[in-house]
TIVEX-199758 format. One line per 5 residues: number of its first residue (from 1); their letters; for each residue y, x, z of N, C-alpha, C. Coordinates in pm, whole numbers, plus 50000, padded with zeros to 5 digits. Layout:
# residues N
NUM> A> Y:X:Z:Y:X:Z:Y:X:Z | ... $
# end
This chain:
# residues 435
1> MPGPD> 52868:91819:25771:52825:91679:25755:52940:91600:25695 | 52930:91560:25567:53042:91495:25501:53072:91359:25561 | 53199:91326:25563:53241:91195:25611:53322:91125:25505 | 53372:91007:25533:53452:90934:25436:53587:91001:25415 | 53660:90954:25318:53793:91005:25291:53887:90960:25401 $
6> LLARA> 53939:91057:25477:54029:91024:25587:54154:90953:25536 | 54193:90983:25415:54316:90924:25361:54296:90778:25318 | 54170:90735:25312:54146:90596:25276:54197:90506:25388 | 54287:90419:25354:54347:90334:25456:54256:90216:25491 | 54268:90173:25615:54197:90053:25657:54254:89934:25582 $
11> PGRPR> 54176:89828:25569:54223:89713:25491:54343:89642:25551 | 54371:89667:25678:54483:89599:25743:54441:89465:25800 | 54515:89418:25898:54481:89291:25961:54514:89175:25869 | 54423:89080:25857:54455:88961:25777:54571:88886:25840 | 54651:88827:25758:54769:88757:25808:54727:88630:25881 $
16> APLPV> 54748:88629:26011:54706:88516:26093:54808:88403:26081 | 54768:88281:26118:54863:88170:26119:54983:88201:26210 | 55094:88141:26179:55218:88170:26252:55206:88152:26403 | 55145:88045:26453:55135:88032:26600:55057:88146:26664 | 54953:88194:26593:54872:88305:26647:54957:88432:26654 $
21> RARLT> 55031:88459:26546:55117:88578:26545:55228:88565:26647 | 55283:88447:26661:55394:88426:26754:55349:88449:26899 | 55228:88409:26930:55179:88428:27066:55165:88576:27098 | 55111:88655:27005:55098:88798:27027:55235:88864:27036 | 55328:88823:26952:55463:88880:26955:55530:88853:27089 $
26> AATAA> 55516:88730:27138:55577:88695:27266:55512:88772:27380 | 55379:88784:27375:55308:88857:27480:55348:89003:27481 | 55363:89062:27363:55403:89203:27354:55543:89223:27409 | 55634:89133:27375:55771:89143:27424:55776:89133:27576 | 55699:89039:27632:55695:89025:27778:55635:89149:27843 $
31> GRLAA> 55532:89204:27779:55472:89326:27833:55569:89442:27835 | 55648:89453:27730:55746:89562:27725:55851:89547:27834 | 55893:89424:27861:55989:89402:27970:55928:89441:28104 | 55801:89406:28123:55734:89443:28248:55723:89594:28262 | 55698:89663:28150:55688:89809:28153:55821:89872:28190 $
36> VASRL> 55930:89819:28134:56064:89871:28167:56092:89851:28315 | 56059:89732:28366:56082:89705:28508:56001:89799:28596 | 55877:89828:28555:55793:89920:28632:55854:90060:28636 | 55904:90105:28522:55965:90239:28519:56092:90244:28603 | 56175:90139:28593:56300:90136:28670:56272:90132:28821 $
41> AGRGS> 56160:90069:28857:56124:90061:28999:56052:90185:29048 | 56029:90281:28957:55960:90403:28996:55814:90383:29023 | 55752:90281:28962:55612:90249:28989:55517:90313:28890 | 55570:90385:28790:55482:90448:28693:55534:90430:28553 | 55451:90466:28455:55494:90461:28314:55505:90320:28262 $
46> GTAIK> 55439:90224:28326:55443:90086:28281:55335:90049:28182 | 55252:90146:28142:55150:90119:28042:55051:90013:28090 | 55003:90028:28212:54902:89935:28262:54957:89794:28278 | 55075:89782:28339:55131:89649:28362:55166:89582:28231 | 55210:89661:28133:55240:89604:28002:55116:89537:27943 $
51> GQVML> 55004:89609:27945:54882:89553:27890:54832:89434:27969 | 54845:89437:28101:54801:89325:28183:54880:89199:28151 | 55011:89214:28135:55095:89099:28102:55058:89046:27963 | 55039:89137:27868:55002:89095:27733:54875:89011:27733 | 54773:89059:27805:54645:88989:27804:54649:88860:27885 $
56> RLDPA> 54737:88855:27983:54752:88730:28058:54813:88621:27969 | 54913:88660:27889:54980:88562:27803:54904:88535:27674 | 54827:88635:27628:54748:88617:27506:54613:88685:27526 | 54515:88614:27578:54384:88676:27606:54318:88737:27483 | 54358:88694:27364:54299:88749:27242:54378:88868:27187 $
61> ALAKL> 54474:88918:27264:54562:89024:27215:54485:89149:27174 | 54387:89190:27254:54314:89313:27222:54238:89298:27090 | 54172:89185:27072:54098:89163:26947:54192:89164:26827 | 54309:89102:26842:54406:89099:26732:54456:89239:26699 | 54479:89320:26802:54535:89454:26781:54431:89553:26729 $
66> LAGRR> 54304:89528:26758:54198:89615:26706:54167:89584:26559 | 54186:89462:26519:54145:89418:26386:54218:89496:26277 | 54144:89528:26170:54205:89590:26053:54236:89738:26066 | 54184:89804:26169:54205:89948:26185:54072:90022:26171 | 54080:90149:26132:53966:90238:26140:53966:90299:26279 $
71> IAMVT> 53858:90282:26352:53857:90314:26495:53748:90415:26526 | 53785:90515:26605:53688:90604:26670:53715:90596:26819 | 53611:90582:26897:53629:90568:27042:53543:90670:27115 | 53591:90710:27233:53526:90813:27313:53506:90757:27454 | 53386:90775:27508:53361:90729:27644:53266:90825:27714 $
76> GTNGK> 53254:90808:27845:53168:90893:27928:53229:90903:28066 | 53153:90952:28160:53204:90964:28296:53311:91071:28306 | 53287:91186:28246:53381:91298:28255:53415:91349:28115 | 53541:91390:28097:53582:91456:27974:53635:91367:27864 | 53639:91235:27886:53678:91147:27776:53825:91161:27739 $
81> TTTTH> 53913:91187:27836:54055:91204:27803:54075:91329:27717 | 54019:91441:27760:54035:91565:27684:53970:91554:27546 | 53850:91497:27540:53781:91485:27412:53859:91397:27315 | 53916:91287:27365:53996:91201:27277:54121:91273:27230 | 54182:91353:27317:54296:91435:27274:54254:91533:27166 $
86> FLAAA> 54137:91596:27183:54086:91686:27079:54070:91612:26947 | 54007:91496:26952:53981:91420:26830:54112:91375:26764 | 54204:91325:26843:54332:91281:26787:54407:91399:26725 | 54402:91515:26791:54470:91634:26738:54406:91679:26607 | 54273:91669:26598:54203:91707:26475:54244:91616:26360 $
91> VRQAL> 54247:91486:26385:54285:91390:26281:54431:91408:26243 | 54514:91430:26343:54658:91450:26316:54679:91573:26229 | 54604:91679:26255:54616:91801:26176:54581:91773:26029 | 54477:91694:26007:54435:91664:25871:54533:91571:25800 | 54596:91481:25876:54690:91387:25815:54821:91453:25775 $
96> GPDAD> 54858:91559:25846:54983:91627:25814:55103:91535:25822 | 55180:91521:25714:55301:91438:25719:55273:91289:25738 | 55146:91248:25723:55110:91108:25743:55059:91081:25884 | 55092:91169:25980:55038:91157:26115:55082:91029:26185 | 55186:90963:26133:55229:90837:26196:55128:90724:26172 $
101> RLVHN> 55026:90752:26092:54920:90654:26073:54826:90646:26193 | 54841:90738:26287:54748:90750:26399:54807:90688:26526 | 54724:90613:26597:54759:90566:26731:54651:90613:26827 | 54694:90651:26949:54604:90714:27046:54656:90679:27185 | 54571:90629:27273:54612:90601:27411:54612:90732:27491 $
106> ADGAN> 54714:90812:27462:54718:90951:27510:54732:90964:27660 | 54786:90862:27727:54805:90874:27872:54679:90843:27951 | 54571:90810:27882:54444:90788:27951:54424:90648:28005 | 54515:90554:27975:54495:90415:28017:54386:90356:27928 | 54265:90341:27982:54149:90315:27898:54076:90185:27926 $
111> LHGGI> 54136:90095:28006:54081:89962:28023:54139:89869:27917 | 54101:89743:27920:54145:89650:27815:54297:89652:27799 | 54369:89644:27912:54514:89638:27905:54577:89765:27854 | 54525:89879:27898:54580:90006:27852:54562:90028:27704 | 54445:89988:27652:54418:90002:27509:54509:89909:27430 $
116> ASALS> 54521:89784:27475:54610:89689:27406:54753:89738:27407 | 54796:89794:27519:54933:89845:27531:54959:89955:27429 | 54867:90050:27418:54885:90161:27324:54886:90111:27180 | 54794:90022:27147:54788:89971:27010:54914:89894:26972 | 54971:89823:27068:55091:89745:27038:55212:89833:27011 $
121> DRPHA> 55208:89958:27060:55319:90049:27033:55322:90095:26889 | 55206:90092:26822:55196:90138:26684:55124:90033:26601 | 55187:89917:26580:55115:89807:26514:55077:89837:26369 | 55145:89932:26304:55116:89960:26164:55024:90081:26145 | 54985:90147:26254:54894:90261:26244:54754:90210:26211 $
126> DLAMI> 54694:90265:26106:54563:90215:26064:54447:90298:26118 | 54477:90411:26184:54374:90497:26244:54393:90497:26396 | 54291:90458:26470:54301:90450:26615:54195:90538:26680 | 54240:90633:26762:54151:90718:26841:54162:90670:26986 | 54058:90607:27036:54069:90532:27160:53978:90589:27268 $
131> ETDER> 54037:90631:27379:53960:90661:27499:53923:90529:27564 | 53796:90515:27601:53746:90386:27649:53669:90403:27779 | 53707:90327:27881:53634:90327:28006:53491:90281:27981 | 53399:90330:28062:53258:90299:28041:53231:90148:28042 | 53306:90074:28125:53283:89930:28137:53339:89851:28020 $
136> VVADV> 53421:89914:27937:53490:89844:27829:53423:89868:27695 | 53328:89962:27691:53267:90003:27565:53211:89885:27488 | 53131:89802:27553:53065:89691:27483:53168:89597:27421 | 53276:89571:27491:53379:89480:27439:53448:89539:27317 | 53480:89669:27321:53551:89729:27207:53457:89740:27086 $
141> VRLGR> 53330:89768:27110:53234:89769:26999:53227:89631:26934 | 53225:89528:27016:53214:89392:26963:53343:89347:26894 | 53458:89377:26954:53584:89327:26901:53642:89414:26790 | 53620:89545:26798:53687:89636:26705:53601:89692:26595 | 53468:89680:26607:53378:89736:26507:53417:89880:26470 $
146> PEVLV> 53416:89972:26567:53456:90110:26539:53363:90179:26441 | 53417:90276:26368:53336:90357:26279:53253:90458:26357 | 53313:90514:26461:53250:90623:26536:53262:90594:26685 | 53154:90620:26757:53152:90607:26903:53095:90735:26961 | 53174:90805:27045:53131:90929:27108:53085:90898:27251 $
151> LLNFS> 52959:90930:27281:52901:90911:27414:52883:91048:27479 | 52962:91077:27581:52967:91213:27637:52863:91238:27744 | 52863:91159:27851:52777:91189:27965:52776:91070:28060 | 52687:91075:28155:52677:90975:28261:52655:91047:28393 | 52732:91013:28494:52703:91060:28630:52761:90959:28728 $
156> RDQLD> 52718:90970:28852:52767:90879:28955:52918:90892:28969 | 52986:90778:28966:53131:90780:28975:53178:90642:29022 | 53254:90638:29130:53311:90513:29179:53203:90405:29190 | 53103:90432:29273:52988:90342:29282:53026:90203:29329 | 53139:90191:29399:53181:90058:29442:53232:89974:29325 $
161> RHHEI> 53264:90040:29212:53311:89968:29093:53208:89970:28980 | 53147:90086:28956:53058:90101:28841:52913:90072:28875 | 52881:90070:29004:52744:90041:29046:52646:90145:28988 | 52531:90101:28947:52424:90192:28908:52438:90229:28760 | 52437:90360:28730:52473:90403:28596:52374:90356:28490 $
166> TALGR> 52248:90332:28526:52154:90283:28426:52195:90146:28375 | 52258:90066:28461:52306:89934:28417:52412:89949:28309 | 52500:90047:28325:52601:90073:28221:52535:90120:28092 | 52437:90211:28105:52366:90257:27986:52297:90142:27914 | 52245:90048:27990:52179:89932:27929:52280:89847:27853 $
171> RWRTA> 52400:89833:27906:52504:89756:27837:52541:89823:27705 | 52551:89956:27705:52581:90026:27580:52469:90004:27479 | 52347:90019:27525:52230:90003:27437:52229:89862:27376 | 52256:89762:27459:52259:89624:27411:52371:89603:27310 | 52488:89661:27337:52601:89646:27246:52569:89706:27109 $
176> LTEAG> 52502:89819:27108:52466:89883:26981:52358:89803:26909 | 52266:89743:26985:52164:89658:26924:52230:89537:26857 | 52322:89474:26927:52387:89355:26875:52477:89388:26756 | 52536:89508:26755:52621:89546:26642:52541:89567:26515 | 52417:89611:26529:52328:89627:26415:52382:89719:26308 $
181> ASGPV> 52367:89678:26183:52406:89762:26069:52557:89779:26059 | 52634:89692:26123:52780:89706:26119:52832:89784:26239 | 52742:89837:26321:52783:89912:26439:52830:90052:26403 | 52879:90126:26501:52934:90259:26477:52826:90364:26456 | 52863:90473:26391:52784:90595:26397:52811:90656:26534 $
186> VVANA> 52706:90688:26607:52722:90738:26743:52710:90889:26745 | 52807:90955:26809:52797:91097:26841:52751:91103:26986 | 52631:91156:27010:52571:91146:27143:52531:91282:27196 | 52550:91297:27326:52513:91418:27398:52361:91421:27419 | 52293:91507:27347:52147:91512:27352:52095:91567:27484 $
191> DEPLI> 52180:91631:27563:52138:91687:27691:52122:91581:27799 | 52174:91460:27774:52178:91355:27876:52073:91248:27846 | 51969:91236:27929:51863:91138:27902:51913:90995:27891 | 52005:90954:27978:52054:90817:27972:52136:90792:27846 | 52211:90893:27802:52285:90881:27677:52189:90867:27559 $
196> VWAAQ> 52084:90949:27558:51985:90943:27449:51920:90806:27444 | 51882:90754:27558:51819:90622:27564:51914:90514:27517 | 52040:90519:27562:52139:90418:27524:52167:90421:27374 | 52164:90541:27315:52199:90555:27173:52084:90524:27079 | 51965:90504:27132:51846:90484:27046:51860:90366:26951 $
201> TARQV> 51936:90265:26990:51944:90144:26908:52059:90148:26809 | 52134:90259:26805:52244:90270:26709:52190:90285:26568 | 52270:90243:26471:52224:90251:26331:52212:90395:26285 | 52292:90484:26341:52285:90626:26308:52338:90706:26425 | 52273:90818:26456:52316:90903:26567:52332:91047:26518 $
206> VWVNT> 52442:91109:26556:52462:91253:26538:52449:91316:26676 | 52350:91404:26693:52320:91460:26824:52395:91592:26845 | 52446:91609:26967:52514:91733:27005:52444:91790:27128 | 52390:91910:27115:52336:91982:27231:52452:92053:27298 | 52493:92007:27415:52618:92051:27476:52603:92162:27578 $
211> AGSWI> 52483:92205:27607:52461:92309:27708:52514:92265:27844 | 52496:92136:27875:52543:92085:28003:52464:92140:28119 | 52529:92149:28235:52465:92210:28352:52438:92109:28464 | 52495:91988:28458:52480:91892:28567:52357:91805:28541 | 52255:91816:28623:52132:91739:28603:52096:91654:28724 $
216> QDASL> 52182:91654:28828:52147:91584:28951:52137:91433:28935 | 52197:91378:28829:52192:91234:28809:52092:91194:28702 | 52003:91284:28665:51906:91255:28560:51771:91313:28597 | 51706:91253:28695:51574:91301:28738:51462:91207:28694 | 51497:91080:28665:51397:90982:28624:51426:90931:28484 $
221> CPNCG> 51323:90900:28411:51336:90852:28274:51399:90713:28273 | 51508:90693:28198:51570:90559:28192:51486:90459:28116 | 51387:90507:28041:51303:90418:27962:51187:90361:28042 | 51118:90448:28120:50998:90402:28191:51000:90431:28341 | 51095:90511:28388:51104:90539:28531:51023:90658:28579 $
226> AVLVR> 50951:90724:28489:50873:90841:28529:50963:90963:28549 | 50907:91067:28605:50983:91189:28632:51013:91262:28500 | 51135:91311:28487:51171:91392:28371:51132:91537:28396 | 51084:91603:28293:51045:91743:28301:51152:91828:28234 | 51194:91933:28303:51295:92025:28248:51225:92151:28199 $
231> HQPDD> 51242:92185:28073:51180:92304:28016:51276:92422:28026 | 51222:92539:28049:51301:92660:28061:51365:92695:27925 | 51476:92768:27927:51541:92807:27802:51447:92883:27710 | 51458:92854:27578:51377:92924:27481:51443:93056:27441 | 51396:93118:27334:51449:93249:27292:51597:93243:27255 $
236> TGRSS> 51645:93124:27219:51787:93111:27183:51874:93080:27304 | 51812:93062:27420:51887:93031:27540:51907:92882:27563 | 51840:92797:27484:51856:92653:27496:51742:92595:27581 | 51777:92511:27676:51677:92440:27755:51664:92299:27700 | 51566:92224:27749:51546:92088:27701:51477:92007:27809 $
241> WACSS> 51465:91877:27784:51401:91786:27879:51309:91690:27804 | 51215:91632:27877:51126:91531:27820:51070:91447:27933 | 51035:91324:27902:50971:91237:28001:50827:91280:28019 | 50779:91272:28142:50641:91310:28172:50541:91201:28137 | 50592:91082:28096:50502:90970:28073:50518:90906:27936 $
246> CELAQ> 50644:90883:27893:50665:90816:27764:50718:90914:27660 | 50759:90864:27545:50797:90951:27434:50944:90993:27437 | 51021:90947:27533:51163:90985:27538:51175:91135:27565 | 51247:91203:27479:51264:91348:27492:51396:91388:27427 | 51440:91507:27461:51567:91555:27405:51552:91576:27255 $
251> PPGDY> 51639:91514:27175:51631:91534:27030:51696:91666:26991 | 51656:91723:26878:51723:91844:26831:51868:91815:26795 | 51954:91909:26820:52096:91887:26797:52137:91909:26653 | 52222:91819:26603:52287:91844:26474:52397:91948:26492 | 52464:91940:26607:52562:92040:26649:52509:92100:26779 $
256> TVLNG> 52528:92230:26797:52476:92297:26916:52583:92388:26975 | 52599:92379:27106:52691:92466:27180:52610:92575:27248 | 52651:92698:27229:52582:92811:27293:52679:92926:27307 | 52697:92972:27432:52782:93089:27461:52921:93078:27400 | 52980:92960:27413:53118:92943:27369:53135:92919:27220 $
261> TITDP> 53024:92904:27147:53032:92878:27004:52972:92742:26971 | 53006:92692:26853:52954:92565:26804:52885:92589:26670 | 52758:92553:26661:52686:92562:26535:52682:92423:26472 | 52725:92412:26347:52733:92282:26281:52603:92251:26206 | 52591:92132:26146:52465:92096:26078:52428:92187:25962 $
266> DGRVW> 52526:92259:25905:52499:92351:25795:52462:92491:25843 | 52453:92508:25976:52416:92637:26031:52533:92733:26048 | 52653:92689:26018:52769:92775:26036:52808:92779:26183 | 52849:92896:26230:52885:92914:26370:53036:92926:26380 | 53094:92845:26468:53239:92841:26486:53273:92876:26630 $
271> TPELN> 53378:92954:26648:53427:92986:26781:53562:92916:26800 | 53565:92806:26874:53691:92734:26890:53790:92812:26975 | 53914:92820:26929:54020:92888:27004:54094:92783:27086 | 54032:92741:27195:54089:92635:27276:54192:92689:27375 | 54287:92604:27408:54388:92641:27508:54375:92558:27634 $
276> VPGAF> 54255:92512:27660:54219:92453:27789:54096:92527:27838 | 54083:92549:27969:53976:92634:28021:53845:92561:28039 | 53738:92637:28058:53609:92582:28097:53511:92570:27982 | 53386:92612:28010:53281:92599:27910:53257:92453:27873 | 53279:92362:27969:53257:92221:27941:53352:92170:27834 $
281> NVSNA> 53469:92235:27821:53562:92190:27717:53518:92236:27578 | 53437:92340:27569:53376:92375:27440:53279:92263:27400 | 53205:92209:27497:53116:92097:27470:53195:91973:27428 | 53307:91947:27497:53392:91836:27458:53443:91855:27315 | 53480:91978:27282:53530:92008:27148:53422:91987:27043 $
286> ACALA> 53297:92020:27077:53187:92001:26983:53168:91853:26952 | 53176:91770:27054:53163:91626:27032:53280:91573:26950 | 53400:91620:26980:53517:91580:26901:53506:91627:26757 | 53452:91747:26738:53435:91801:26603:53337:91715:26523 | 53226:91676:26584:53129:91591:26516:53193:91460:26473 $
291> AANLL> 53274:91402:26562:53342:91276:26530:53444:91296:26419 | 53520:91406:26427:53621:91433:26324:53556:91453:26188 | 53444:91525:26183:53373:91544:26057:53327:91411:25999 | 53279:91321:26086:53237:91189:26039:53353:91111:25978 | 53474:91136:26029:53592:91068:25976:53647:91136:25851 $
296> GVPTD> 53587:91249:25814:53630:91318:25693:53721:91436:25715 | 53735:91484:25840:53821:91599:25869:53740:91727:25855 | 53780:91821:25770:53710:91948:25759:53714:92025:25892 | 53611:92104:25916:53599:92172:26045:53715:92266:26073 | 53762:92342:25973:53870:92436:25999:53997:92364:26042 $
301> LALAG> 54026:92251:25979:54145:92174:26019:54125:92111:26156 | 54005:92062:26182:53979:92000:26312:53998:92098:26427 | 53943:92218:26413:53955:92317:26520:54098:92368:26534 | 54170:92377:26422:54311:92416:26430:54391:92312:26508 | 54362:92186:26485:54431:92082:26561:54397:92088:26709 $
306> MSAVT> 54270:92109:26741:54228:92114:26881:54295:92228:26957 | 54323:92337:26888:54384:92453:26956:54523:92421:27008 | 54584:92313:26958:54719:92276:27003:54717:92196:27133 | 54599:92154:27177:54587:92075:27300:54592:92169:27420 | 54687:92145:27510:54705:92235:27625:54689:92167:27761 $
311> SPAGR> 54741:92048:27777:54732:91980:27907:54719:91831:27884 | 54602:91785:27838:54584:91644:27806:54604:91555:27928 | 54705:91467:27919:54737:91375:28028:54751:91449:28161 | 54808:91568:28157:54837:91645:28278:54728:91737:28324 | 54609:91726:28268:54500:91813:28310:54530:91958:28272 $
316> FATAT> 54513:92049:28366:54534:92193:28350:54682:92229:28337 | 54772:92133:28361:54915:92162:28352:54960:92244:28472 | 55063:92324:28451:55125:92399:28561:55257:92331:28597 | 55276:92307:28726:55396:92237:28773:55456:92313:28890 | 55583:92286:28918:55655:92350:29028:55685:92246:29135 $
321> FGDTT> 55652:92280:29259:55678:92195:29374:55761:92276:29473 | 55894:92264:29466:55981:92349:29545:55965:92493:29500 | 55922:92579:29591:55901:92720:29558:55757:92750:29518 | 55675:92648:29511:55533:92669:29482:55500:92635:29337 | 55428:92724:29272:55378:92698:29137:55230:92664:29148 $
326> ARLLL> 55191:92552:29087:55053:92505:29101:54998:92461:28967 | 54871:92492:28945:54799:92441:28828:54716:92322:28873 | 54722:92212:28798:54660:92086:28838:54526:92067:28766 | 54421:92048:28845:54287:92022:28792:54240:91888:28846 | 54182:91807:28759:54131:91676:28798:53981:91682:28817 $
331> AKNPA> 53932:91627:28927:53787:91617:28952:53761:91485:29023 | 53683:91398:28960:53670:91262:29011:53536:91234:29078 | 53439:91321:29061:53304:91294:29109:53231:91426:29121 | 53110:91428:29177:53040:91556:29195:53025:91638:29067 | 52994:91572:28955:52980:91646:28829:53112:91711:28790 $
336> GWAEA> 53222:91639:28807:53354:91694:28775:53392:91809:28866 | 53359:91796:28995:53389:91905:29088:53306:92029:29057 | 53184:92009:29013:53099:92123:28978:53162:92204:28864 | 53232:92138:28773:53299:92207:28663:53433:92264:28706 | 53505:92193:28795:53641:92234:28830:53647:92349:28929 $
341> LPLAT> 53556:92351:29027:53564:92453:29131:53558:92596:29077 | 53472:92628:28979:53473:92765:28926:53603:92802:28854 | 53681:92702:28813:53808:92730:28745:53919:92766:28844 | 53899:92735:28970:54000:92766:29072:53989:92913:29109 | 54080:92993:29058:54072:93138:29073:54176:93194:29168 $
346> TETVV> 54268:93112:29217:54373:93163:29306:54317:93186:29446 | 54387:93271:29522:54342:93301:29657:54353:93178:29746 | 54458:93099:29726:54474:92973:29799:54441:92856:29706 | 54356:92766:29753:54316:92649:29674:54348:92524:29754 | 54416:92430:29691:54450:92303:29755:54357:92196:29700 $
351> LAIDS> 54292:92122:29790:54199:92016:29751:54256:91882:29799 | 54280:91789:29707:54344:91661:29740:54245:91547:29718 | 54225:91465:29821:54124:91359:29818:54186:91226:29859 | 54153:91121:29786:54192:90985:29825:54075:90892:29797 | 54085:90770:29847:53980:90670:29823:54042:90537:29785 $
356> AAADG> 54150:90543:29706:54207:90421:29651:54111:90364:29547 | 54145:90247:29494:54054:90181:29400:54021:90270:29281 | 54121:90345:29231:54099:90428:29113:54015:90552:29143 | 54002:90586:29271:53920:90701:29311:53777:90660:29345 | 53761:90535:29386:53635:90490:29445:53648:90493:29596 $
361> RDVSW> 53614:90383:29660:53632:90373:29806:53536:90462:29884 | 53420:90487:29827:53315:90561:29896:53331:90710:29869 | 53354:90790:29975:53371:90935:29957:53249:91012:30008 | 53135:90945:30021:53014:91016:30065:52972:91122:29965 | 53021:91112:29841:52987:91211:29738:53036:91350:29774 $
366> LWDVD> 53129:91362:29870:53177:91495:29911:53061:91585:29953 | 52953:91527:30003:52841:91607:30050:52752:91655:29936 | 52778:91608:29815:52703:91655:29698:52774:91767:29624 | 52891:91807:29671:52972:91910:29604:52951:92043:29674 | 52937:92148:29598:52911:92282:29651:53042:92350:29691 $
371> YEQLA> 53103:92300:29800:53226:92362:29849:53200:92498:29912 | 53073:92530:29938:53040:92660:29997:53093:92776:29912 | 53109:92756:29784:53156:92864:29698:53301:92904:29726 | 53372:92825:29807:53510:92858:29842:53518:92945:29968 | 53407:92981:30026:53408:93063:30147:53481:93194:30122 $
376> GRSVV> 53565:93232:30219:53644:93355:30206:53780:93334:30143 | 53808:93212:30095:53937:93181:30036:54020:93102:30137 | 54149:93088:30109:54237:93005:30190:54240:92866:30127 | 54192:92766:30202:54178:92631:30148:54263:92534:30229 | 54332:92445:30157:54411:92341:30221:54354:92206:30179 $
381> ATGPR> 54314:92125:30277:54266:91990:30250:54382:91893:30268 | 54405:91809:30165:54519:91718:30170:54482:91583:30112 | 54574:91489:30124:54551:91353:30076:54506:91261:30188 | 54504:91130:30163:54468:91033:30266:54330:91052:30327 | 54236:91112:30254:54103:91136:30310:54081:91284:30339 $
386> AQDLA> 54189:91353:30373:54180:91497:30401:54086:91527:30517 | 54084:91440:30617:54000:91468:30733:53851:91458:30698 | 53814:91366:30609:53676:91358:30563:53638:91488:30492 | 53729:91536:30409:53705:91663:30338:53697:91779:30436 | 53783:91776:30540:53782:91883:30638:53647:91893:30710 $
391> VRLLY> 53585:91779:30739:53453:91781:30801:53352:91847:30706 | 53360:91811:30578:53267:91870:30480:53289:92022:30471 | 53415:92066:30470:53445:92209:30462:53398:92282:30587 | 53407:92215:30702:53359:92276:30826:53210:92306:30816 | 53133:92210:30768:52989:92230:30753:52957:92331:30643 $
396> AGVEH> 53049:92347:30547:53029:92445:30440:53066:92586:30484 | 53122:92600:30604:53163:92731:30652:53288:92783:30583 | 53375:92692:30538:53497:92730:30466:53616:92716:30559 | 53686:92826:30583:53809:92821:30663:53913:92738:30588 | 53981:92649:30661:54073:92559:30593:54178:92506:30690 $
401> RCVPD> 54284:92451:30631:54385:92376:30707:54384:92233:30656 | 54404:92138:30746:54409:91997:30709:54554:91951:30714 | 54611:91923:30597:54752:91881:30586:54754:91754:30501 | 54743:91636:30560:54729:91513:30481:54843:91486:30383 | 54965:91525:30416:55078:91497:30327:55077:91593:30208 $
406> LAAAL> 55081:91538:30086:55072:91620:29966:55186:91720:29956 | 55309:91673:29979:55424:91761:29966:55416:91876:30066 | 55377:91846:30189:55364:91952:30291:55253:92050:30255 | 55144:91999:30199:55032:92087:30164:55070:92185:30054 | 55164:92146:29968:55203:92231:29856:55323:92319:29888 $
411> AGHPE> 55377:92307:30006:55496:92385:30042:55456:92522:30096 | 55542:92620:30068:55530:92749:30132:55423:92841:30080 | 55390:92832:29952:55292:92923:29893:55364:93022:29801 | 55379:93146:29843:55454:93242:29761:55383:93278:29631 | 55251:93270:29629:55174:93299:29509:55127:93168:29445 $
416> PVDVI> 55101:93166:29315:55052:93045:29250:54922:92995:29314 | 54904:92864:29312:54784:92803:29368:54721:92710:29265 | 54590:92694:29277:54519:92593:29199:54500:92471:29287 | 54523:92354:29230:54507:92228:29301:54399:92146:29230 | 54297:92107:29303:54194:92018:29249:54208:91885:29321 $
421> ATYTP> 54223:91778:29243:54254:91648:29303:54172:91537:29240 | 54142:91435:29319:54085:91313:29263:54198:91235:29194 | 54163:91123:29133:54254:91060:29037:54389:91020:29095 | 54389:90949:29209:54516:90900:29262:54610:91012:29305 | 54567:91109:29386:54659:91219:29418:54696:91302:29295 $
426> FQRLR> 54606:91311:29197:54640:91384:29074:54759:91318:29005 | 54758:91185:28996:54869:91115:28933:54997:91129:29015 | 54985:91128:29145:55104:91151:29229:55159:91291:29209 | 55072:91389:29200:55116:91526:29177:55183:91541:29041 | 55132:91473:28941:55198:91476:28809:55341:91425:28820 $
431> KMGGV> 55356:91315:28891:55490:91258:28907:55580:91350:28988 | 55528:91405:29098:55606:91496:29182:55649:91622:29106 | 55559:91669:29018:55587:91792:28945:55651:91771:28810 | 55678:91644:28775:55743:91617:28647:55655:91644:28527 | 55522:91629:28543:55428:91655:28432:55404:91526:28355 $
# end
């Protein structure tokens, strides 16, 4: 599927009046000072606080920093960090010596402040690959007029913050309606009914059949509320869905994932040589490939770039904690745990749970995760909500130890261990392990 010339530069931001430029410059300088203070205090990388300070001093900072760039953005409940890393790596591979033209919020800070912070670090970069939180999508579409928008998936996540996922899908649909002919080309996961419904109003959609396996959050039609019907796999091994009442149904894929391969719109079959595990990452790569092709990146260069991605924002990284070697896996919600648990292959598995704001206060989702598959293994429950997890493991018939302190839970393992953690303990483990 041909795309525009990647080497074609964006027109650049129009030169704003001096007071407007001065306000952004001052806000950026103050944000950088706040970031330095955060790092010196050991509070983190400073990315988030930098963006918060910038937007407090100049509420229009994000709009100013988005203007004049060619933008591709990636969103969804799960996989957006890895997919954006894939896309950025693909574009970087194609740019070669001109890779400094690219800006990417690589650390995963994907709210308004995090995006503004990343963009301010590379003010002259004309290509922006942006990971975007689900709640921020409508604003970035309106303010940045992206060329490409990748919609990955929807599932229950942090219900105390995100509320009901259909409401988010409706916001995306409305944003695409309002963008009209100047809106982005959407790369959409055809396996997800809510994604399909949200993308219907886009000016153009490239569909990806991702071979997704999580269907627990898609039983009713987002269009009319009737029951969705799931069809058995056909001769090619592909399943599909359709509404039992209205015309909403799974569209045929322009790109198709099957048995670890990606078939493109020309019928060519590609086997990505990825260095991150999991069948779901082949699906993420397919979505990134579709977006890269739309930007003008040839498939061979795109896949070569993706093969260089190994531990996006710490995911799948191996770290050392004293005498213990551990591989870090992130799982934020039932859909994420369904993908992460089969990747845990070590005899001892450490599960870390918290309910801070970034994790979601409500941990009732623990009962939707199939922890029964860990039976017969040595399991350690850790983190501030370790006891809640221990109750769930007890009912699952999984032998386990409850060690709330992260450092203690990771001590004394002579053999390598896999660690699956929700967001807050995952970030703590990255810091503890120097990742």
